[in-house]
PDB file as gemmi writes it, atoms N, CA and C in Angstrom:
CRYST1    1.000    1.000    1.000  90.00  90.00  90.00 P 1                      
ATOM      1  N   MET A   1     -33.715  52.091 -63.833  1.00  0.00           N  
ATOM      2  CA  MET A   1     -32.958  52.602 -62.915  1.00  0.00           C  
ATOM      3  C   MET A   1     -31.643  52.559 -63.174  1.00  0.00           C  
ATOM      4  N   VAL A   2     -30.972  51.345 -63.962  1.00  0.00           N  
ATOM      5  CA  VAL A   2     -29.744  50.366 -64.447  1.00  0.00           C  
ATOM      6  C   VAL A   2     -29.426  51.800 -65.652  1.00  0.00           C  
ATOM      7  N   ASP A   3     -30.027  51.983 -65.917  1.00  0.00           N  
ATOM      8  CA  ASP A   3     -29.962  53.271 -67.331  1.00  0.00           C  
ATOM      9  C   ASP A   3     -29.565  54.754 -67.047  1.00  0.00           C  
ATOM     10  N   GLU A   4     -29.923  55.166 -65.204  1.00  0.00           N  
ATOM     11  CA  GLU A   4     -29.388  56.716 -64.792  1.00  0.00           C  
ATOM     12  C   GLU A   4     -28.619  55.971 -64.379  1.00  0.00           C  
ATOM     13  N   LEU A   5     -27.993  55.018 -63.761  1.00  0.00           N  
ATOM     14  CA  LEU A   5     -26.712  54.811 -62.934  1.00  0.00           C  
ATOM     15  C   LEU A   5     -25.703  55.166 -64.170  1.00  0.00           C  
ATOM     16  N   ILE A   6     -25.742  54.237 -64.686  1.00  0.00           N  
ATOM     17  CA  ILE A   6     -24.700  53.661 -65.699  1.00  0.00           C  
ATOM     18  C   ILE A   6     -25.117  53.758 -67.057  1.00  0.00           C  
ATOM     19  N   PRO A   7     -25.243  54.949 -67.195  1.00  0.00           N  
ATOM     20  CA  PRO A   7     -25.505  55.271 -68.931  1.00  0.00           C  
ATOM     21  C   PRO A   7     -25.077  54.814 -69.993  1.00  0.00           C  
ATOM     22  N   ALA A   8     -23.356  53.840 -69.893  1.00  0.00           N  
ATOM     23  CA  ALA A   8     -22.783  53.407 -71.186  1.00  0.00           C  
ATOM     24  C   ALA A   8     -23.572  52.721 -71.150  1.00  0.00           C  
ATOM     25  N   ALA A   9     -23.668  51.262 -70.036  1.00  0.00           N  
ATOM     26  CA  ALA A   9     -24.464  50.329 -69.935  1.00  0.00           C  
ATOM     27  C   ALA A   9     -25.230  49.588 -71.014  1.00  0.00           C  
ATOM     28  N   PHE A  10     -25.350  47.965 -72.114  1.00  0.00           N  
ATOM     29  CA  PHE A  10     -26.064  48.324 -72.679  1.00  0.00           C  
ATOM     30  C   PHE A  10     -26.854  47.524 -73.031  1.00  0.00           C  
ATOM     31  N   HIS A  11     -27.661  46.577 -72.565  1.00  0.00           N  
ATOM     32  CA  HIS A  11     -28.737  45.770 -72.410  1.00  0.00           C  
ATOM     33  C   HIS A  11     -28.870  44.889 -73.419  1.00  0.00           C  
ATOM     34  N   ASN A  12     -28.512  44.192 -73.696  1.00  0.00           N  
ATOM     35  CA  ASN A  12     -29.110  42.891 -75.404  1.00  0.00           C  
ATOM     36  C   ASN A  12     -29.192  42.281 -75.233  1.00  0.00           C  
ATOM     37  N   THR A  13     -30.764  42.030 -75.355  1.00  0.00           N  
ATOM     38  CA  THR A  13     -31.549  41.115 -75.182  1.00  0.00           C  
ATOM     39  C   THR A  13     -32.480  40.562 -76.352  1.00  0.00           C  
ATOM     40  N   GLY A  14     -31.508  41.248 -77.216  1.00  0.00           N  
ATOM     41  CA  GLY A  14     -31.649  39.418 -78.506  1.00  0.00           C  
ATOM     42  C   GLY A  14     -31.848  38.256 -77.874  1.00  0.00           C  
ATOM     43  N   GLN A  15     -32.789  37.730 -79.118  1.00  0.00           N  
ATOM     44  CA  GLN A  15     -32.327  35.910 -79.435  1.00  0.00           C  
ATOM     45  C   GLN A  15     -30.697  35.028 -78.897  1.00  0.00           C  
ATOM     46  N   TYR A  16     -30.922  34.387 -77.638  1.00  0.00           N  
ATOM     47  CA  TYR A  16     -29.282  33.843 -77.612  1.00  0.00           C  
ATOM     48  C   TYR A  16     -28.045  34.606 -77.648  1.00  0.00           C  
ATOM     49  N   GLU A  17     -28.099  35.922 -77.724  1.00  0.00           N  
ATOM     50  CA  GLU A  17     -26.849  37.136 -77.824  1.00  0.00           C  
ATOM     51  C   GLU A  17     -26.817  37.652 -76.257  1.00  0.00           C  
ATOM     52  N   ASN A  18     -27.401  36.784 -75.295  1.00  0.00           N  
ATOM     53  CA  ASN A  18     -27.314  36.539 -74.064  1.00  0.00           C  
ATOM     54  C   ASN A  18     -25.737  36.020 -73.359  1.00  0.00           C  
ATOM     55  N   ASN A  19     -26.888  34.732 -74.740  1.00  0.00           N  
ATOM     56  CA  ASN A  19     -25.707  33.478 -73.699  1.00  0.00           C  
ATOM     57  C   ASN A  19     -24.869  32.483 -75.551  1.00  0.00           C  
ATOM     58  N   ARG A  20     -23.648  32.071 -74.816  1.00  0.00           N  
ATOM     59  CA  ARG A  20     -23.361  32.035 -75.737  1.00  0.00           C  
ATOM     60  C   ARG A  20     -23.344  30.726 -76.047  1.00  0.00           C  
ATOM     61  N   CYS A  21     -24.187  30.016 -75.146  1.00  0.00           N  
ATOM     62  CA  CYS A  21     -23.822  27.883 -74.998  1.00  0.00           C  
ATOM     63  C   CYS A  21     -25.319  27.838 -75.709  1.00  0.00           C  
ATOM     64  N   GLU A  22     -26.027  28.924 -75.644  1.00  0.00           N  
ATOM     65  CA  GLU A  22     -27.918  28.650 -76.516  1.00  0.00           C  
ATOM     66  C   GLU A  22     -27.545  27.893 -78.160  1.00  0.00           C  
ATOM     67  N   CYS A  23     -26.611  29.772 -78.411  1.00  0.00           N  
ATOM     68  CA  CYS A  23     -26.549  28.971 -79.498  1.00  0.00           C  
ATOM     69  C   CYS A  23     -26.143  28.244 -80.546  1.00  0.00           C  
ATOM     70  N   ASP A  24     -25.619  27.146 -79.791  1.00  0.00           N  
ATOM     71  CA  ASP A  24     -24.213  26.064 -80.174  1.00  0.00           C  
ATOM     72  C   ASP A  24     -26.110  24.729 -79.852  1.00  0.00           C  
ATOM     73  N   HIS A  25     -27.108  25.316 -79.406  1.00  0.00           N  
ATOM     74  CA  HIS A  25     -27.134  24.711 -78.419  1.00  0.00           C  
ATOM     75  C   HIS A  25     -28.845  23.386 -79.153  1.00  0.00           C  
ATOM     76  N   GLY A  26     -28.535  23.655 -80.271  1.00  0.00           N  
ATOM     77  CA  GLY A  26     -29.315  23.774 -81.931  1.00  0.00           C  
ATOM     78  C   GLY A  26     -28.774  22.656 -82.559  1.00  0.00           C  
ATOM     79  N   ARG A  27     -27.544  22.816 -82.432  1.00  0.00           N  
ATOM     80  CA  ARG A  27     -26.690  22.214 -83.846  1.00  0.00           C  
ATOM     81  C   ARG A  27     -26.186  20.764 -82.422  1.00  0.00           C  
ATOM     82  N   LEU A  28     -26.144  21.278 -81.320  1.00  0.00           N  
ATOM     83  CA  LEU A  28     -26.263  20.050 -80.905  1.00  0.00           C  
ATOM     84  C   LEU A  28     -26.758  19.019 -80.226  1.00  0.00           C  
ATOM     85  N   LYS A  29     -28.287  19.293 -80.689  1.00  0.00           N  
ATOM     86  CA  LYS A  29     -29.330  18.781 -80.367  1.00  0.00           C  
ATOM     87  C   LYS A  29     -29.189  17.687 -82.023  1.00  0.00           C  
ATOM     88  N   SER A  30     -29.082  18.063 -82.907  1.00  0.00           N  
ATOM     89  CA  SER A  30     -29.099  17.325 -83.920  1.00  0.00           C  
ATOM     90  C   SER A  30     -28.087  16.759 -83.757  1.00  0.00           C  
ATOM     91  N   ARG A  31     -26.701  17.145 -83.090  1.00  0.00           N  
ATOM     92  CA  ARG A  31     -25.922  15.898 -83.559  1.00  0.00           C  
ATOM     93  C   ARG A  31     -25.906  14.840 -82.468  1.00  0.00           C  
ATOM     94  N   LEU A  32     -26.924  14.728 -81.264  1.00  0.00           N  
ATOM     95  CA  LEU A  32     -26.981  13.556 -80.930  1.00  0.00           C  
ATOM     96  C   LEU A  32     -28.609  13.112 -81.085  1.00  0.00           C  
ATOM     97  N   ARG A  33     -29.657  13.793 -81.904  1.00  0.00           N  
ATOM     98  CA  ARG A  33     -30.394  12.679 -81.840  1.00  0.00           C  
ATOM     99  C   ARG A  33     -30.434  11.485 -83.027  1.00  0.00           C  
ATOM    100  N   PRO A  34     -28.886  11.163 -83.570  1.00  0.00           N  
ATOM    101  CA  PRO A  34     -29.177  10.110 -84.024  1.00  0.00           C  
ATOM    102  C   PRO A  34     -28.661   9.726 -82.906  1.00  0.00           C  
ATOM    103  N   MET A  35     -27.635   9.169 -82.453  1.00  0.00           N  
ATOM    104  CA  MET A  35     -27.454   8.550 -81.564  1.00  0.00           C  
ATOM    105  C   MET A  35     -28.554   8.863 -79.738  1.00  0.00           C  
ATOM    106  N   ARG A  36     -29.461   8.919 -79.786  1.00  0.00           N  
ATOM    107  CA  ARG A  36     -30.363   8.620 -79.470  1.00  0.00           C  
ATOM    108  C   ARG A  36     -29.786   8.948 -77.163  1.00  0.00           C  
ATOM    109  N   GLY A  37     -29.695  10.393 -77.714  1.00  0.00           N  
ATOM    110  CA  GLY A  37     -28.951  10.843 -76.094  1.00  0.00           C  
ATOM    111  C   GLY A  37     -27.431  10.343 -75.864  1.00  0.00           C  
ATOM    112  N   LEU A  38     -27.474  10.043 -74.114  1.00  0.00           N  
ATOM    113  CA  LEU A  38     -25.970  10.048 -73.970  1.00  0.00           C  
ATOM    114  C   LEU A  38     -26.547   9.100 -73.126  1.00  0.00           C  
ATOM    115  N   LYS A  39     -26.287   8.208 -73.140  1.00  0.00           N  
ATOM    116  CA  LYS A  39     -26.325   7.038 -72.119  1.00  0.00           C  
ATOM    117  C   LYS A  39     -25.121   6.991 -70.048  1.00  0.00           C  
ATOM    118  N   THR A  40     -24.451   7.856 -70.670  1.00  0.00           N  
ATOM    119  CA  THR A  40     -24.269   7.231 -69.245  1.00  0.00           C  
ATOM    120  C   THR A  40     -22.679   8.785 -69.133  1.00  0.00           C  
ATOM    121  N   ASP A  41     -22.606   9.263 -67.874  1.00  0.00           N  
ATOM    122  CA  ASP A  41     -22.285  10.471 -67.687  1.00  0.00           C  
ATOM    123  C   ASP A  41     -20.542  10.654 -68.269  1.00  0.00           C  
ATOM    124  N   ARG A  42     -20.395   9.740 -68.379  1.00  0.00           N  
ATOM    125  CA  ARG A  42     -19.157   9.373 -68.642  1.00  0.00           C  
ATOM    126  C   ARG A  42     -19.067   9.602 -70.755  1.00  0.00           C  
ATOM    127  N   THR A  43     -19.845   9.253 -71.699  1.00  0.00           N  
ATOM    128  CA  THR A  43     -20.038   9.577 -73.173  1.00  0.00           C  
ATOM    129  C   THR A  43     -20.321  10.967 -72.583  1.00  0.00           C  
ATOM    130  N   ALA A  44     -21.670  11.342 -72.220  1.00  0.00           N  
ATOM    131  CA  ALA A  44     -21.934  13.099 -71.729  1.00  0.00           C  
ATOM    132  C   ALA A  44     -20.895  13.724 -71.916  1.00  0.00           C  
ATOM    133  N   CYS A  45     -19.477  13.288 -71.282  1.00  0.00           N  
ATOM    134  CA  CYS A  45     -18.339  13.813 -70.764  1.00  0.00           C  
ATOM    135  C   CYS A  45     -17.728  14.140 -72.150  1.00  0.00           C  
ATOM    136  N   ILE A  46     -17.608  13.858 -72.189  1.00  0.00           N  
ATOM    137  CA  ILE A  46     -16.535  12.587 -73.315  1.00  0.00           C  
ATOM    138  C   ILE A  46     -17.370  13.802 -74.635  1.00  0.00           C  
ATOM    139  N   VAL A  47     -18.009  13.860 -75.352  1.00  0.00           N  
ATOM    140  CA  VAL A  47     -19.335  13.857 -76.129  1.00  0.00           C  
ATOM    141  C   VAL A  47     -19.076  15.595 -76.324  1.00  0.00           C  
ATOM    142  N   ILE A  48     -19.270  15.937 -75.124  1.00  0.00           N  
ATOM    143  CA  ILE A  48     -19.749  17.833 -74.761  1.00  0.00           C  
ATOM    144  C   ILE A  48     -18.422  17.777 -74.966  1.00  0.00           C  
ATOM    145  N   ARG A  49     -16.733  17.809 -74.373  1.00  0.00           N  
ATOM    146  CA  ARG A  49     -15.660  17.955 -74.517  1.00  0.00           C  
ATOM    147  C   ARG A  49     -14.833  18.775 -75.709  1.00  0.00           C  
ATOM    148  N   GLY A  50     -15.818  17.025 -76.184  1.00  0.00           N  
ATOM    149  CA  GLY A  50     -14.682  17.174 -78.129  1.00  0.00           C  
ATOM    150  C   GLY A  50     -15.598  18.677 -78.573  1.00  0.00           C  
ATOM    151  N   TYR A  51     -17.254  18.505 -78.964  1.00  0.00           N  
ATOM    152  CA  TYR A  51     -18.020  19.242 -79.601  1.00  0.00           C  
ATOM    153  C   TYR A  51     -17.431  20.763 -78.678  1.00  0.00           C  
ATOM    154  N   ALA A  52     -16.982  21.022 -77.271  1.00  0.00           N  
ATOM    155  CA  ALA A  52     -16.922  22.266 -77.252  1.00  0.00           C  
ATOM    156  C   ALA A  52     -14.900  22.783 -77.721  1.00  0.00           C  
ATOM    157  N   PHE A  53     -14.478  21.741 -77.751  1.00  0.00           N  
ATOM    158  CA  PHE A  53     -13.108  21.967 -78.655  1.00  0.00           C  
ATOM    159  C   PHE A  53     -13.234  22.587 -79.841  1.00  0.00           C  
ATOM    160  N   ILE A  54     -13.853  21.938 -80.807  1.00  0.00           N  
ATOM    161  CA  ILE A  54     -14.249  21.806 -82.153  1.00  0.00           C  
ATOM    162  C   ILE A  54     -15.131  22.975 -82.451  1.00  0.00           C  
ATOM    163  N   GLN A  55     -15.232  23.804 -81.310  1.00  0.00           N  
ATOM    164  CA  GLN A  55     -15.858  25.428 -81.623  1.00  0.00           C  
ATOM    165  C   GLN A  55     -15.195  25.779 -81.014  1.00  0.00           C  
ATOM    166  N   ASN A  56     -14.273  25.409 -80.350  1.00  0.00           N  
ATOM    167  CA  ASN A  56     -13.029  26.892 -80.199  1.00  0.00           C  
ATOM    168  C   ASN A  56     -12.168  27.136 -80.803  1.00  0.00           C  
ATOM    169  N   VAL A  57     -12.120  25.909 -81.980  1.00  0.00           N  
ATOM    170  CA  VAL A  57     -11.332  26.076 -82.320  1.00  0.00           C  
ATOM    171  C   VAL A  57     -11.800  27.396 -84.038  1.00  0.00           C  
ATOM    172  N   ARG A  58     -12.724  26.902 -84.082  1.00  0.00           N  
ATOM    173  CA  ARG A  58     -13.722  27.576 -85.236  1.00  0.00           C  
ATOM    174  C   ARG A  58     -13.774  29.209 -85.178  1.00  0.00           C  
ATOM    175  N   ARG A  59     -13.548  29.080 -83.983  1.00  0.00           N  
ATOM    176  CA  ARG A  59     -14.585  31.028 -83.178  1.00  0.00           C  
ATOM    177  C   ARG A  59     -12.352  31.336 -83.356  1.00  0.00           C  
ATOM    178  N   GLY A  60     -11.465  30.381 -83.382  1.00  0.00           N  
ATOM    179  CA  GLY A  60     -10.135  30.925 -83.059  1.00  0.00           C  
ATOM    180  C   GLY A  60      -9.524  31.372 -81.801  1.00  0.00           C  
ATOM    181  N   HIS A  61      -9.878  31.233 -80.866  1.00  0.00           N  
ATOM    182  CA  HIS A  61      -9.454  30.844 -79.800  1.00  0.00           C  
ATOM    183  C   HIS A  61      -8.005  30.083 -79.759  1.00  0.00           C  
ATOM    184  N   TYR A  62      -7.744  29.479 -79.912  1.00  0.00           N  
ATOM    185  CA  TYR A  62      -6.999  28.815 -80.155  1.00  0.00           C  
ATOM    186  C   TYR A  62      -5.464  28.939 -80.867  1.00  0.00           C  
ATOM    187  N   GLU A  63      -4.751  29.399 -81.932  1.00  0.00           N  
ATOM    188  CA  GLU A  63      -3.809  29.406 -82.355  1.00  0.00           C  
ATOM    189  C   GLU A  63      -3.260  27.930 -83.297  1.00  0.00           C  
ATOM    190  N   LEU A  64      -4.118  27.722 -83.406  1.00  0.00           N  
ATOM    191  CA  LEU A  64      -4.016  26.849 -84.235  1.00  0.00           C  
ATOM    192  C   LEU A  64      -4.828  26.322 -85.572  1.00  0.00           C  
ATOM    193  N   GLY A  65      -4.413  26.546 -86.928  1.00  0.00           N  
ATOM    194  CA  GLY A  65      -4.927  26.187 -88.141  1.00  0.00           C  
ATOM    195  C   GLY A  65      -5.542  27.814 -88.460  1.00  0.00           C  
ATOM    196  N   VAL A  66      -5.711  28.442 -87.772  1.00  0.00           N  
ATOM    197  CA  VAL A  66      -5.917  30.710 -88.243  1.00  0.00           C  
ATOM    198  C   VAL A  66      -4.816  30.639 -89.651  1.00  0.00           C  
ATOM    199  N   GLU A  67      -3.747  30.470 -89.995  1.00  0.00           N  
ATOM    200  CA  GLU A  67      -2.692  30.627 -90.761  1.00  0.00           C  
ATOM    201  C   GLU A  67      -4.224  29.959 -92.443  1.00  0.00           C  
ATOM    202  N   ALA A  68      -4.250  28.957 -92.455  1.00  0.00           N  
ATOM    203  CA  ALA A  68      -5.605  28.134 -93.121  1.00  0.00           C  
ATOM    204  C   ALA A  68      -6.527  28.739 -93.460  1.00  0.00           C  
ATOM    205  N   ALA A  69      -7.412  28.302 -94.707  1.00  0.00           N  
ATOM    206  CA  ALA A  69      -8.644  28.501 -95.793  1.00  0.00           C  
ATOM    207  C   ALA A  69      -9.853  28.720 -94.497  1.00  0.00           C  
ATOM    208  N   PRO A  70     -11.306  29.474 -94.561  1.00  0.00           N  
ATOM    209  CA  PRO A  70     -12.019  29.483 -93.378  1.00  0.00           C  
ATOM    210  C   PRO A  70     -12.538  27.533 -93.549  1.00  0.00           C  
ATOM    211  N   VAL A  71     -12.475  27.247 -94.491  1.00  0.00           N  
ATOM    212  CA  VAL A  71     -13.122  25.715 -94.976  1.00  0.00           C  
ATOM    213  C   VAL A  71     -12.118  24.927 -94.847  1.00  0.00           C  
ATOM    214  N   LEU A  72     -10.229  25.534 -94.809  1.00  0.00           N  
ATOM    215  CA  LEU A  72     -10.156  24.164 -94.579  1.00  0.00           C  
ATOM    216  C   LEU A  72      -9.059  24.151 -93.128  1.00  0.00           C  
ATOM    217  N   GLN A  73      -9.777  25.049 -92.088  1.00  0.00           N  
ATOM    218  CA  GLN A  73      -9.315  25.142 -91.183  1.00  0.00           C  
ATOM    219  C   GLN A  73      -9.117  24.074 -90.223  1.00  0.00           C  
ATOM    220  N   LEU A  74     -10.795  23.550 -89.989  1.00  0.00           N  
ATOM    221  CA  LEU A  74     -10.595  22.167 -88.893  1.00  0.00           C  
ATOM    222  C   LEU A  74      -8.598  21.301 -89.357  1.00  0.00           C  
ATOM    223  N   PRO A  75      -9.318  20.779 -90.785  1.00  0.00           N  
ATOM    224  CA  PRO A  75      -7.831  20.334 -91.281  1.00  0.00           C  
ATOM    225  C   PRO A  75      -7.080  19.515 -90.678  1.00  0.00           C  
ATOM    226  N   THR A  76      -6.643  21.011 -90.260  1.00  0.00           N  
ATOM    227  CA  THR A  76      -5.288  21.319 -90.834  1.00  0.00           C  
ATOM    228  C   THR A  76      -4.891  21.869 -89.069  1.00  0.00           C  
ATOM    229  N   ALA A  77      -5.593  22.331 -88.562  1.00  0.00           N  
ATOM    230  CA  ALA A  77      -5.761  22.813 -86.602  1.00  0.00           C  
ATOM    231  C   ALA A  77      -5.447  21.138 -86.364  1.00  0.00           C  
ATOM    232  N   PHE A  78      -6.110  19.975 -87.047  1.00  0.00           N  
ATOM    233  CA  PHE A  78      -5.904  18.392 -86.253  1.00  0.00           C  
ATOM    234  C   PHE A  78      -4.775  17.506 -87.372  1.00  0.00           C  
ATOM    235  N   ASP A  79      -3.958  18.780 -88.325  1.00  0.00           N  
ATOM    236  CA  ASP A  79      -2.482  18.412 -88.678  1.00  0.00           C  
ATOM    237  C   ASP A  79      -1.626  18.951 -88.180  1.00  0.00           C  
ATOM    238  N   GLU A  80      -2.068  20.080 -87.361  1.00  0.00           N  
ATOM    239  CA  GLU A  80      -0.652  20.539 -86.435  1.00  0.00           C  
ATOM    240  C   GLU A  80      -0.878  20.020 -85.170  1.00  0.00           C  
ATOM    241  N   LEU A  81      -2.048  19.595 -84.225  1.00  0.00           N  
ATOM    242  CA  LEU A  81      -2.216  18.662 -83.431  1.00  0.00           C  
ATOM    243  C   LEU A  81      -1.150  17.567 -83.241  1.00  0.00           C  
ATOM    244  N   ARG A  82      -1.660  16.466 -85.155  1.00  0.00           N  
ATOM    245  CA  ARG A  82      -0.865  15.238 -84.593  1.00  0.00           C  
ATOM    246  C   ARG A  82       0.690  15.778 -84.706  1.00  0.00           C  
ATOM    247  N   LEU A  83       1.302  16.923 -85.544  1.00  0.00           N  
ATOM    248  CA  LEU A  83       3.024  16.673 -85.720  1.00  0.00           C  
ATOM    249  C   LEU A  83       3.179  17.134 -83.369  1.00  0.00           C  
ATOM    250  N   ALA A  84       2.576  17.268 -83.058  1.00  0.00           N  
ATOM    251  CA  ALA A  84       2.278  18.196 -81.772  1.00  0.00           C  
ATOM    252  C   ALA A  84       2.497  17.097 -80.381  1.00  0.00           C  
ATOM    253  N   ILE A  85       2.204  15.880 -81.253  1.00  0.00           N  
ATOM    254  CA  ILE A  85       1.982  15.186 -80.538  1.00  0.00           C  
ATOM    255  C   ILE A  85       2.729  14.167 -80.457  1.00  0.00           C  
TER     256      ILE A  85                                                      
END                                                                             
């Protein structure tokens, strides 16, 4: 029905491709496993925000460390943040 109404619409049904949060879920779980989970809402908030920030820096959503090589992008971004603060 949607194909008839909007022929240019594309429904991507590949695993994890419609939900970008799920593609990082495995890495986040592997990081939290040694910590035996998050004990309080406060620690959950801090860890999840920090993890999301690092992923956004790696994906280039901020103008931090964009001139550096991909291997050095995170250290360069943190050096730029340190100078800004």
